[in-house]
VEXTILO-548925 format. One record per residue (C-alpha): x, y, z; residue in three letters; residue number from 1. Coordinates in nm, 3 decimals. Layout:
N
+---------+---------+---------+---------+-----+
!      px !      py !      pz ! residuo ! num !
+---------+---------+---------+---------+-----+
!       X !       Y !       Z !     ala ! NUM !
...
+---------+---------+---------+---------+-----+
***
This chain:
392
+---------+---------+---------+---------+-----+
!      px !      py !      pz ! residuo ! num !
+---------+---------+---------+---------+-----+
!   2.548 !   4.642 !  -1.117 !     lys !   1 !
!   2.478 !   4.323 !  -0.933 !     ser !   2 !
!   2.124 !   4.196 !  -0.941 !     lys !   3 !
!   1.940 !   4.222 !  -0.611 !     lys !   4 !
!   1.859 !   3.877 !  -0.467 !     gln !   5 !
!   1.486 !   3.831 !  -0.403 !     thr !   6 !
!   1.318 !   3.605 !  -0.150 !     ser !   7 !
!   1.063 !   3.342 !  -0.244 !     ser !   8 !
!   0.699 !   3.388 !  -0.133 !     pro !   9 !
!   0.749 !   3.119 !   0.133 !     val !  10 !
!   1.056 !   3.296 !   0.274 !     glu !  11 !
!   0.871 !   3.630 !   0.280 !     lys !  12 !
!   0.576 !   3.475 !   0.464 !     ala !  13 !
!   0.806 !   3.309 !   0.719 !     ala !  14 !
!   0.992 !   3.636 !   0.788 !     lys !  15 !
!   0.664 !   3.824 !   0.826 !     lys !  16 !
!   0.527 !   3.565 !   1.072 !     ala !  17 !
!   0.847 !   3.572 !   1.278 !     tyr !  18 !
!   0.845 !   3.953 !   1.303 !     lys !  19 !
!   0.479 !   3.957 !   1.407 !     ala !  20 !
!   0.519 !   3.704 !   1.691 !     asn !  21 !
!   0.864 !   3.541 !   1.732 !     pro !  22 !
!   0.761 !   3.318 !   2.022 !     lys !  23 !
!   0.455 !   3.177 !   1.845 !     ala !  24 !
!   0.661 !   3.121 !   1.530 !     phe !  25 !
!   0.922 !   2.912 !   1.716 !     val !  26 !
!   0.651 !   2.711 !   1.895 !     ile !  27 !
!   0.486 !   2.638 !   1.560 !     ser !  28 !
!   0.811 !   2.511 !   1.410 !     ile !  29 !
!   0.875 !   2.286 !   1.712 !     val !  30 !
!   0.519 !   2.151 !   1.690 !     ala !  31 !
!   0.562 !   2.066 !   1.322 !     ile !  32 !
!   0.888 !   1.882 !   1.393 !     val !  33 !
!   0.723 !   1.685 !   1.676 !     leu !  34 !
!   0.430 !   1.586 !   1.453 !     val !  35 !
!   0.670 !   1.460 !   1.185 !     ile !  36 !
!   0.873 !   1.268 !   1.445 !     ala !  37 !
!   0.561 !   1.106 !   1.595 !     ile !  38 !
!   0.426 !   1.013 !   1.251 !     ala !  39 !
!   0.762 !   0.861 !   1.159 !     thr !  40 !
!   0.770 !   0.657 !   1.480 !     ala !  41 !
!   0.414 !   0.531 !   1.423 !     val !  42 !
!   0.497 !   0.413 !   1.070 !     val !  43 !
!   0.826 !   0.255 !   1.186 !     tyr !  44 !
!   0.678 !   0.052 !   1.474 !     phe !  45 !
!   0.319 !  -0.010 !   1.359 !     ala !  46 !
!   0.379 !  -0.061 !   0.987 !     phe !  47 !
!   0.732 !  -0.202 !   0.944 !     pro !  48 !
!   0.672 !  -0.325 !   0.589 !     ser !  49 !
!   0.556 !   0.023 !   0.484 !     thr !  50 !
!   0.862 !   0.174 !   0.651 !     trp !  51 !
!   1.091 !  -0.065 !   0.463 !     asp !  52 !
!   0.924 !   0.029 !   0.137 !     gln !  53 !
!   0.963 !   0.402 !   0.206 !     ile !  54 !
!   1.328 !   0.360 !   0.297 !     val !  55 !
!   1.403 !   0.145 !  -0.007 !     ser !  56 !
!   1.249 !   0.413 !  -0.232 !     met !  57 !
!   1.428 !   0.707 !  -0.068 !     ile !  58 !
!   1.767 !   0.577 !   0.039 !     val !  59 !
!   1.998 !   0.515 !  -0.254 !     lys !  60 !
!   2.352 !   0.427 !  -0.147 !     asp !  61 !
!   2.643 !   0.338 !  -0.373 !     asn !  62 !
!   2.533 !  -0.026 !  -0.390 !     gln !  63 !
!   2.208 !   0.072 !  -0.567 !     his !  64 !
!   2.345 !   0.348 !  -0.792 !     ser !  65 !
!   2.258 !   0.326 !  -1.157 !     gly !  66 !
!   1.966 !   0.084 !  -1.125 !     leu !  67 !
!   1.623 !   0.192 !  -1.245 !     ala !  68 !
!   1.309 !   0.074 !  -1.069 !     arg !  69 !
!   1.171 !  -0.235 !  -1.241 !     gly !  70 !
!   0.809 !  -0.320 !  -1.320 !     asp !  71 !
!   0.858 !  -0.697 !  -1.323 !     gly !  72 !
!   0.897 !  -0.954 !  -1.047 !     glu !  73 !
!   1.216 !  -1.123 !  -0.931 !     leu !  74 !
!   1.175 !  -1.484 !  -0.814 !     leu !  75 !
!   1.445 !  -1.686 !  -0.638 !     val !  76 !
!   1.354 !  -2.053 !  -0.587 !     his !  77 !
!   1.544 !  -2.260 !  -0.329 !     met !  78 !
!   1.454 !  -2.614 !  -0.433 !     leu !  79 !
!   1.426 !  -2.899 !  -0.187 !     asp !  80 !
!   1.685 !  -3.144 !  -0.321 !     val !  81 !
!   1.754 !  -3.315 !   0.011 !     gly !  82 !
!   2.118 !  -3.282 !   0.114 !     gln !  83 !
!   2.240 !  -3.063 !  -0.168 !     gly !  84 !
!   2.179 !  -2.734 !  -0.344 !     asp !  85 !
!   1.975 !  -2.605 !  -0.634 !     cys !  86 !
!   1.881 !  -2.240 !  -0.676 !     ile !  87 !
!   1.664 !  -2.135 !  -0.969 !     tyr !  88 !
!   1.634 !  -1.762 !  -1.040 !     ile !  89 !
!   1.371 !  -1.604 !  -1.264 !     gln !  90 !
!   1.513 !  -1.261 !  -1.341 !     leu !  91 !
!   1.262 !  -0.978 !  -1.393 !     pro !  92 !
!   1.340 !  -0.952 !  -1.766 !     asp !  93 !
!   1.246 !  -1.317 !  -1.825 !     gly !  94 !
!   1.595 !  -1.468 !  -1.820 !     lys !  95 !
!   1.667 !  -1.786 !  -1.622 !     asp !  96 !
!   1.962 !  -1.875 !  -1.401 !     met !  97 !
!   2.046 !  -2.194 !  -1.212 !     val !  98 !
!   2.312 !  -2.211 !  -0.940 !     ile !  99 !
!   2.422 !  -2.567 !  -0.855 !     asp ! 100 !
!   2.195 !  -2.866 !  -0.903 !     cys ! 101 !
!   2.248 !  -3.186 !  -0.705 !     ala ! 102 !
!   2.158 !  -3.422 !  -0.426 !     asn ! 103 !
!   2.436 !  -3.573 !  -0.213 !     tyr ! 104 !
!   2.339 !  -3.933 !  -0.293 !     asn ! 105 !
!   2.249 !  -3.872 !  -0.658 !     asp ! 106 !
!   1.893 !  -3.963 !  -0.557 !     asp ! 107 !
!   1.684 !  -4.032 !  -0.869 !     lys ! 108 !
!   1.357 !  -3.932 !  -0.699 !     glu ! 109 !
!   1.499 !  -3.592 !  -0.612 !     tyr ! 110 !
!   1.645 !  -3.560 !  -0.962 !     glu ! 111 !
!   1.305 !  -3.627 !  -1.119 !     glu ! 112 !
!   1.131 !  -3.378 !  -0.887 !     lys ! 113 !
!   1.396 !  -3.116 !  -0.958 !     thr ! 114 !
!   1.365 !  -3.136 !  -1.335 !     phe ! 115 !
!   0.985 !  -3.152 !  -1.318 !     asp ! 116 !
!   1.001 !  -2.821 !  -1.131 !     tyr ! 117 !
!   1.250 !  -2.663 !  -1.369 !     leu ! 118 !
!   1.068 !  -2.789 !  -1.680 !     asp ! 119 !
!   0.744 !  -2.631 !  -1.554 !     ala ! 120 !
!   0.912 !  -2.291 !  -1.534 !     asn ! 121 !
!   1.175 !  -2.290 !  -1.810 !     ile ! 122 !
!   0.942 !  -2.283 !  -2.109 !     thr ! 123 !
!   1.192 !  -2.204 !  -2.387 !     asp ! 124 !
!   1.443 !  -2.483 !  -2.308 !     asp ! 125 !
!   1.710 !  -2.217 !  -2.249 !     thr ! 126 !
!   1.903 !  -2.132 !  -1.934 !     val ! 127 !
!   2.076 !  -1.802 !  -1.992 !     glu ! 128 !
!   2.310 !  -1.841 !  -1.692 !     tyr ! 129 !
!   2.435 !  -2.152 !  -1.514 !     leu ! 130 !
!   2.682 !  -2.155 !  -1.225 !     met ! 131 !
!   2.864 !  -2.430 !  -1.041 !     leu ! 132 !
!   2.997 !  -2.278 !  -0.719 !     thr ! 133 !
!   3.248 !  -2.554 !  -0.637 !     his ! 134 !
!   3.326 !  -2.917 !  -0.710 !     cys ! 135 !
!   3.148 !  -3.111 !  -0.433 !     asp ! 136 !
!   2.913 !  -3.384 !  -0.551 !     ser ! 137 !
!   2.613 !  -3.246 !  -0.359 !     asp ! 138 !
!   2.631 !  -2.941 !  -0.587 !     his ! 139 !
!   2.734 !  -3.119 !  -0.910 !     val ! 140 !
!   2.540 !  -3.446 !  -0.953 !     tyr ! 141 !
!   2.250 !  -3.321 !  -1.171 !     phe ! 142 !
!   2.454 !  -3.064 !  -1.364 !     met ! 143 !
!   2.551 !  -3.282 !  -1.661 !     asp ! 144 !
!   2.184 !  -3.375 !  -1.706 !     glu ! 145 !
!   2.090 !  -3.006 !  -1.691 !     leu ! 146 !
!   2.342 !  -2.928 !  -1.964 !     leu ! 147 !
!   2.196 !  -3.210 !  -2.173 !     glu ! 148 !
!   1.836 !  -3.098 !  -2.118 !     arg ! 149 !
!   1.868 !  -2.722 !  -2.177 !     tyr ! 150 !
!   2.065 !  -2.490 !  -2.401 !     gln ! 151 !
!   2.297 !  -2.303 !  -2.164 !     val ! 152 !
!   2.416 !  -1.969 !  -2.299 !     glu ! 153 !
!   2.668 !  -1.874 !  -2.032 !     lys ! 154 !
!   2.835 !  -2.105 !  -1.781 !     leu ! 155 !
!   3.028 !  -1.999 !  -1.471 !     phe ! 156 !
!   3.247 !  -2.272 !  -1.322 !     met ! 157 !
!   3.541 !  -2.324 !  -1.084 !     pro ! 158 !
!   3.895 !  -2.260 !  -1.201 !     asn ! 159 !
!   3.971 !  -2.627 !  -1.132 !     val ! 160 !
!   4.071 !  -2.911 !  -1.364 !     leu ! 161 !
!   3.903 !  -3.252 !  -1.351 !     ala ! 162 !
!   4.020 !  -3.611 !  -1.343 !     ala ! 163 !
!   3.814 !  -3.931 !  -1.315 !     pro ! 164 !
!   3.800 !  -4.082 !  -0.971 !     gly ! 165 !
!   4.016 !  -4.382 !  -0.892 !     thr ! 166 !
!   3.705 !  -4.597 !  -0.845 !     asp ! 167 !
!   3.543 !  -4.494 !  -1.175 !     ser ! 168 !
!   3.453 !  -4.799 !  -1.382 !     lys ! 169 !
!   3.498 !  -4.601 !  -1.703 !     asn ! 170 !
!   3.810 !  -4.420 !  -1.583 !     lys ! 171 !
!   4.003 !  -4.453 !  -1.910 !     lys ! 172 !
!   3.706 !  -4.340 !  -2.119 !     glu ! 173 !
!   3.657 !  -4.030 !  -1.903 !     leu ! 174 !
!   4.028 !  -3.949 !  -1.907 !     gln ! 175 !
!   4.040 !  -3.980 !  -2.287 !     asp ! 176 !
!   3.748 !  -3.735 !  -2.316 !     gln ! 177 !
!   3.917 !  -3.489 !  -2.077 !     ile ! 178 !
!   4.246 !  -3.514 !  -2.267 !     asp ! 179 !
!   4.065 !  -3.419 !  -2.587 !     ala ! 180 !
!   3.937 !  -3.092 !  -2.435 !     leu ! 181 !
!   4.097 !  -2.749 !  -2.456 !     asp ! 182 !
!   4.174 !  -2.677 !  -2.091 !     thr ! 183 !
!   4.419 !  -2.392 !  -2.147 !     ser ! 184 !
!   4.186 !  -2.140 !  -1.980 !     arg ! 185 !
!   4.230 !  -2.304 !  -1.639 !     phe ! 186 !
!   4.508 !  -2.139 !  -1.440 !     thr ! 187 !
!   4.501 !  -2.331 !  -1.111 !     asp ! 188 !
!   4.730 !  -2.626 !  -1.052 !     lys ! 189 !
!   4.473 !  -2.824 !  -0.851 !     asp ! 190 !
!   4.272 !  -3.112 !  -0.994 !     thr ! 191 !
!   3.955 !  -3.264 !  -0.850 !     ile ! 192 !
!   3.949 !  -3.638 !  -0.910 !     gly ! 193 !
!   3.587 !  -3.749 !  -0.889 !     thr ! 194 !
!   3.366 !  -3.916 !  -1.147 !     lys ! 195 !
!   3.090 !  -3.663 !  -1.075 !     thr ! 196 !
!   3.301 !  -3.355 !  -1.141 !     tyr ! 197 !
!   3.469 !  -3.521 !  -1.442 !     ala ! 198 !
!   3.131 !  -3.588 !  -1.606 !     glu ! 199 !
!   3.021 !  -3.229 !  -1.546 !     phe ! 200 !
!   3.356 !  -3.097 !  -1.670 !     phe ! 201 !
!   3.322 !  -3.287 !  -1.998 !     ile ! 202 !
!   2.958 !  -3.180 !  -2.043 !     ala ! 203 !
!   3.046 !  -2.816 !  -1.970 !     ala ! 204 !
!   3.337 !  -2.789 !  -2.211 !     leu ! 205 !
!   3.144 !  -2.961 !  -2.490 !     thr ! 206 !
!   2.819 !  -2.762 !  -2.449 !     glu ! 207 !
!   2.753 !  -2.607 !  -2.793 !     pro ! 208 !
!   2.726 !  -2.228 !  -2.829 !     asn ! 209 !
!   2.804 !  -2.175 !  -2.462 !     cys ! 210 !
!   3.035 !  -1.905 !  -2.323 !     glu ! 211 !
!   3.243 !  -2.029 !  -2.029 !     ile ! 212 !
!   3.360 !  -1.791 !  -1.757 !     val ! 213 !
!   3.577 !  -1.910 !  -1.468 !     leu ! 214 !
!   3.489 !  -1.820 !  -1.110 !     asn ! 215 !
!   3.808 !  -1.624 !  -1.050 !     val ! 216 !
!   3.867 !  -1.251 !  -1.004 !     asp ! 217 !
!   4.194 !  -1.095 !  -1.125 !     pro ! 218 !
!   4.228 !  -0.904 !  -0.796 !     asp ! 219 !
!   4.021 !  -0.782 !  -0.500 !     val ! 220 !
!   3.914 !  -0.468 !  -0.688 !     asn ! 221 !
!   3.780 !  -0.645 !  -0.996 !     thr ! 222 !
!   3.471 !  -0.866 !  -1.032 !     asn ! 223 !
!   3.482 !  -1.106 !  -1.327 !     ser ! 224 !
!   3.116 !  -1.203 !  -1.299 !     ile ! 225 !
!   2.861 !  -0.922 !  -1.315 !     ile ! 226 !
!   2.515 !  -0.985 !  -1.458 !     ile ! 227 !
!   2.352 !  -0.646 !  -1.502 !     glu ! 228 !
!   2.055 !  -0.493 !  -1.680 !     glu ! 229 !
!   1.887 !  -0.157 !  -1.627 !     thr ! 230 !
!   1.683 !  -0.273 !  -1.326 !     thr ! 231 !
!   1.889 !  -0.547 !  -1.159 !     tyr ! 232 !
!   2.247 !  -0.639 !  -1.082 !     arg ! 233 !
!   2.409 !  -0.964 !  -0.968 !     leu ! 234 !
!   2.772 !  -0.932 !  -0.864 !     val ! 235 !
!   2.982 !  -1.231 !  -0.759 !     phe ! 236 !
!   3.285 !  -1.203 !  -0.535 !     tyr ! 237 !
!   3.502 !  -1.492 !  -0.652 !     cys ! 238 !
!   3.835 !  -1.611 !  -0.516 !     pro ! 239 !
!   4.116 !  -1.408 !  -0.670 !     thr ! 240 !
!   4.390 !  -1.550 !  -0.886 !     gln ! 241 !
!   4.629 !  -1.490 !  -0.597 !     glu ! 242 !
!   4.402 !  -1.692 !  -0.367 !     tyr ! 243 !
!   4.403 !  -1.984 !  -0.612 !     tyr ! 244 !
!   4.781 !  -1.960 !  -0.645 !     asp ! 245 !
!   4.836 !  -1.963 !  -0.269 !     asp ! 246 !
!   4.579 !  -2.229 !  -0.174 !     ser ! 247 !
!   4.580 !  -2.604 !  -0.223 !     asn ! 248 !
!   4.242 !  -2.773 !  -0.248 !     leu ! 249 !
!   4.360 !  -3.045 !  -0.012 !     asn ! 250 !
!   4.074 !  -3.029 !   0.238 !     ser ! 251 !
!   3.696 !  -3.009 !   0.232 !     ala ! 252 !
!   3.715 !  -2.666 !   0.394 !     glu ! 253 !
!   3.939 !  -2.528 !   0.118 !     arg ! 254 !
!   3.727 !  -2.684 !  -0.157 !     lys ! 255 !
!   3.415 !  -2.519 !  -0.013 !     asn ! 256 !
!   3.587 !  -2.181 !   0.024 !     ala ! 257 !
!   3.622 !  -2.131 !  -0.353 !     ile ! 258 !
!   3.244 !  -2.075 !  -0.364 !     ser ! 259 !
!   3.169 !  -1.727 !  -0.500 !     pro ! 260 !
!   2.941 !  -1.507 !  -0.291 !     ile ! 261 !
!   2.685 !  -1.322 !  -0.501 !     gly ! 262 !
!   2.473 !  -1.018 !  -0.418 !     ile ! 263 !
!   2.156 !  -0.981 !  -0.626 !     leu ! 264 !
!   1.992 !  -0.635 !  -0.622 !     glu ! 265 !
!   1.646 !  -0.541 !  -0.745 !     tyr ! 266 !
!   1.413 !  -0.255 !  -0.649 !     asn ! 267 !
!   1.609 !  -0.164 !  -0.338 !     gly ! 268 !
!   1.639 !  -0.521 !  -0.211 !     arg ! 269 !
!   1.941 !  -0.750 !  -0.186 !     arg ! 270 !
!   1.964 !  -1.129 !  -0.179 !     ile ! 271 !
!   2.297 !  -1.293 !  -0.096 !     met ! 272 !
!   2.393 !  -1.629 !  -0.249 !     leu ! 273 !
!   2.683 !  -1.818 !  -0.091 !     thr ! 274 !
!   2.732 !  -2.176 !  -0.214 !     gly ! 275 !
!   2.932 !  -2.355 !   0.055 !     asp ! 276 !
!   3.119 !  -2.046 !   0.175 !     ser ! 277 !
!   3.279 !  -2.075 !   0.517 !     asn ! 278 !
!   3.517 !  -1.916 !   0.768 !     glu ! 279 !
!   3.796 !  -1.898 !   0.507 !     leu ! 280 !
!   3.629 !  -1.687 !   0.240 !     asn ! 281 !
!   3.359 !  -1.505 !   0.437 !     glu ! 282 !
!   3.601 !  -1.246 !   0.584 !     pro ! 283 !
!   3.765 !  -1.195 !   0.244 !     leu ! 284 !
!   3.431 !  -1.098 !   0.092 !     val ! 285 !
!   3.338 !  -0.875 !   0.387 !     val ! 286 !
!   3.666 !  -0.692 !   0.337 !     glu ! 287 !
!   3.579 !  -0.633 !  -0.028 !     arg ! 288 !
!   3.217 !  -0.523 !   0.016 !     thr ! 289 !
!   3.230 !  -0.341 !   0.348 !     gly ! 290 !
!   2.922 !  -0.336 !   0.569 !     lys ! 291 !
!   2.602 !  -0.321 !   0.365 !     ile ! 292 !
!   2.234 !  -0.383 !   0.422 !     asp ! 293 !
!   2.101 !  -0.711 !   0.279 !     cys ! 294 !
!   1.756 !  -0.865 !   0.310 !     asp ! 295 !
!   1.784 !  -1.239 !   0.239 !     val ! 296 !
!   2.074 !  -1.478 !   0.299 !     leu ! 297 !
!   2.113 !  -1.818 !   0.141 !     lys ! 298 !
!   2.307 !  -1.969 !   0.433 !     val ! 299 !
!   2.648 !  -2.108 !   0.342 !     gly ! 300 !
!   2.726 !  -2.481 !   0.349 !     his ! 301 !
!   2.381 !  -2.601 !   0.452 !     his ! 302 !
!   2.407 !  -2.435 !   0.794 !     gly ! 303 !
!   2.739 !  -2.589 !   0.899 !     ser ! 304 !
!   2.912 !  -2.476 !   1.220 !     ala ! 305 !
!   3.203 !  -2.325 !   1.026 !     thr ! 306 !
!   2.987 !  -2.100 !   0.810 !     ser ! 307 !
!   2.778 !  -1.788 !   0.871 !     thr ! 308 !
!   2.997 !  -1.671 !   1.158 !     leu ! 309 !
!   2.927 !  -1.364 !   1.373 !     asn ! 310 !
!   3.163 !  -1.121 !   1.193 !     pro ! 311 !
!   2.987 !  -1.210 !   0.868 !     phe ! 312 !
!   2.641 !  -1.159 !   1.021 !     leu ! 313 !
!   2.755 !  -0.832 !   1.178 !     asp ! 314 !
!   2.859 !  -0.698 !   0.838 !     ala ! 315 !
!   2.526 !  -0.761 !   0.663 !     tyr ! 316 !
!   2.190 !  -0.685 !   0.824 !     thr ! 317 !
!   1.976 !  -0.978 !   0.704 !     phe ! 318 !
!   1.606 !  -1.020 !   0.782 !     glu ! 319 !
!   1.563 !  -1.371 !   0.642 !     tyr ! 320 !
!   1.788 !  -1.675 !   0.603 !     ala ! 321 !
!   1.728 !  -1.985 !   0.391 !     ile ! 322 !
!   1.904 !  -2.317 !   0.448 !     ile ! 323 !
!   1.913 !  -2.607 !   0.201 !     ser ! 324 !
!   1.939 !  -2.933 !   0.399 !     cys ! 325 !
!   1.809 !  -3.289 !   0.414 !     asn ! 326 !
!   1.461 !  -3.383 !   0.537 !     thr ! 327 !
!   1.566 !  -3.729 !   0.657 !     tyr ! 328 !
!   1.883 !  -3.640 !   0.847 !     gly ! 329 !
!   2.238 !  -3.662 !   0.716 !     asn ! 330 !
!   2.580 !  -3.768 !   0.835 !     lys ! 331 !
!   2.688 !  -3.404 !   0.852 !     phe ! 332 !
!   2.406 !  -3.310 !   1.092 !     asn ! 333 !
!   2.318 !  -2.990 !   0.909 !     his ! 334 !
!   2.201 !  -2.737 !   1.008 !     pro ! 335 !
!   2.414 !  -2.705 !   1.319 !     arg ! 336 !
!   2.258 !  -2.565 !   1.635 !     gln ! 337 !
!   2.541 !  -2.315 !   1.685 !     ser ! 338 !
!   2.469 !  -2.163 !   1.344 !     thr ! 339 !
!   2.096 !  -2.142 !   1.412 !     leu ! 340 !
!   2.171 !  -1.978 !   1.748 !     asp ! 341 !
!   2.380 !  -1.713 !   1.573 !     arg ! 342 !
!   2.100 !  -1.643 !   1.326 !     leu ! 343 !
!   1.847 !  -1.619 !   1.609 !     lys ! 344 !
!   2.072 !  -1.385 !   1.808 !     ala ! 345 !
!   2.080 !  -1.154 !   1.506 !     his ! 346 !
!   1.698 !  -1.168 !   1.486 !     asp ! 347 !
!   1.702 !  -1.337 !   1.145 !     ile ! 348 !
!   1.399 !  -1.549 !   1.055 !     ala ! 349 !
!   1.507 !  -1.892 !   0.928 !     val ! 350 !
!   1.351 !  -2.095 !   0.645 !     tyr ! 351 !
!   1.468 !  -2.451 !   0.571 !     arg ! 352 !
!   1.405 !  -2.687 !   0.282 !     thr ! 353 !
!   1.396 !  -2.985 !   0.520 !     asp ! 354 !
!   1.109 !  -2.825 !   0.713 !     lys ! 355 !
!   0.942 !  -2.608 !   0.449 !     asn ! 356 !
!   1.007 !  -2.782 !   0.115 !     gly ! 357 !
!   1.059 !  -2.556 !  -0.186 !     asn ! 358 !
!   1.102 !  -2.193 !  -0.083 !     ile ! 359 !
!   1.038 !  -1.898 !  -0.315 !     val ! 360 !
!   1.152 !  -1.542 !  -0.247 !     val ! 361 !
!   0.982 !  -1.275 !  -0.456 !     ser ! 362 !
!   1.053 !  -0.904 !  -0.496 !     val ! 363 !
!   0.778 !  -0.707 !  -0.671 !     asp ! 364 !
!   0.776 !  -0.375 !  -0.857 !     lys ! 365 !
!   0.738 !  -0.181 !  -0.531 !     asp ! 366 !
!   1.028 !  -0.357 !  -0.360 !     gly ! 367 !
!   0.807 !  -0.573 !  -0.139 !     asn ! 368 !
!   0.958 !  -0.906 !  -0.031 !     ile ! 369 !
!   0.740 !  -1.215 !   0.000 !     lys ! 370 !
!   0.852 !  -1.565 !   0.101 !     ile ! 371 !
!   0.633 !  -1.859 !  -0.002 !     thr ! 372 !
!   0.690 !  -2.212 !   0.129 !     thr ! 373 !
!   0.568 !  -2.550 !   0.007 !     gln ! 374 !
!   0.512 !  -2.665 !   0.365 !     lys ! 375 !
!   0.398 !  -2.474 !   0.672 !     glu ! 376 !
!   0.657 !  -2.249 !   0.835 !     trp ! 377 !
!   0.711 !  -2.254 !   1.211 !     asn ! 378 !
!   0.955 !  -1.992 !   1.337 !     lys ! 379 !
!   1.053 !  -2.168 !   1.661 !     asp ! 380 !
!   1.089 !  -2.515 !   1.504 !     glu ! 381 !
!   1.324 !  -2.379 !   1.240 !     asn ! 382 !
!   1.570 !  -2.268 !   1.511 !     tyr ! 383 !
!   1.617 !  -2.631 !   1.624 !     lys ! 384 !
!   1.921 !  -2.806 !   1.476 !     gly ! 385 !
!   2.192 !  -3.064 !   1.544 !     tyr ! 386 !
!   2.450 !  -3.023 !   1.821 !     ser ! 387 !
!   2.728 !  -3.243 !   1.682 !     thr ! 388 !
!   2.850 !  -3.400 !   1.360 !     gly ! 389 !
!   3.099 !  -3.376 !   1.076 !     ser ! 390 !
!   3.110 !  -3.050 !   0.880 !     asp ! 391 !
!   3.259 !  -3.186 !   0.558 !     asp ! 392 !
+---------+---------+---------+---------+-----+
***
């Protein structure tokens, strides 16, 4: 005989109340729904930060799956290096990562300030992860010094060979050092011929006890660079081998477009890191990720007109954007007004190293985001940029 299904005490009480007075029962249910809706609206509009925290704790989509909630703090430092890039990440488990490290003019004052900052935070002389996004000097200049100063355990670098520049005084010496290296891992036919990249290339391939991983994905369905622990994940979308095969690095735009785009996740928050990404690789990454919710964007290519385009901004719902650019003006006139206008139109608050100095983004154990600036932040002033200039 089949076992008779029994109702729970709550179900029995509900049925009894409905039979006693159906009209009053329905009115009560409607009233409860209205109270919940009103309370939800109050929290959403009056306490947006609380709402964000509730949502981040409840909503778990496929981008967050498998990550436990962490008790530590994630810190992402966007250092003011003038016209250039340097991102220092303190992961919640105590590991350190640096992405790019340079000033466009190889400015010694900026170099000293940068390493003073890093030395104050990297207390064990070890950088677990180091990445060079692409070969431009304003991302490379300080990298050989960084490799000399710290023990780097894992290095991510472009799939691009190096040659000394034609104007290098020690051209033969650099070429001899490059010729002595094992470069068989590099699969792209392109070579970047600058003294800056050559010096980094030599330092990278001679760094002791360092694992080297190239910034290249086998195909659009496979990520070569994934840094993951139980509470955080950093996934980079690199150019594919097919992209390298089909593209010549014969223009500034193409050189910039090999920058990987990384998405760092911790406690329900996402921070996107872009190098000098632009109109060439932005749509390729959007196609791979689909539309997802992000919180913080490191704006590509210092806020150039050919980066951070509307389709890219439409795909990711950012709240904050951070631009690394020069305090004293630059020949590229970054950030460009058109880019700032796009960010403003998407209601994204902008932070800039030229206006705000060093910028630190923190995510705590509850998923709260906090942005701290070295100099005072003015929302309206940060939307003012340059109208014209070169975007190289």
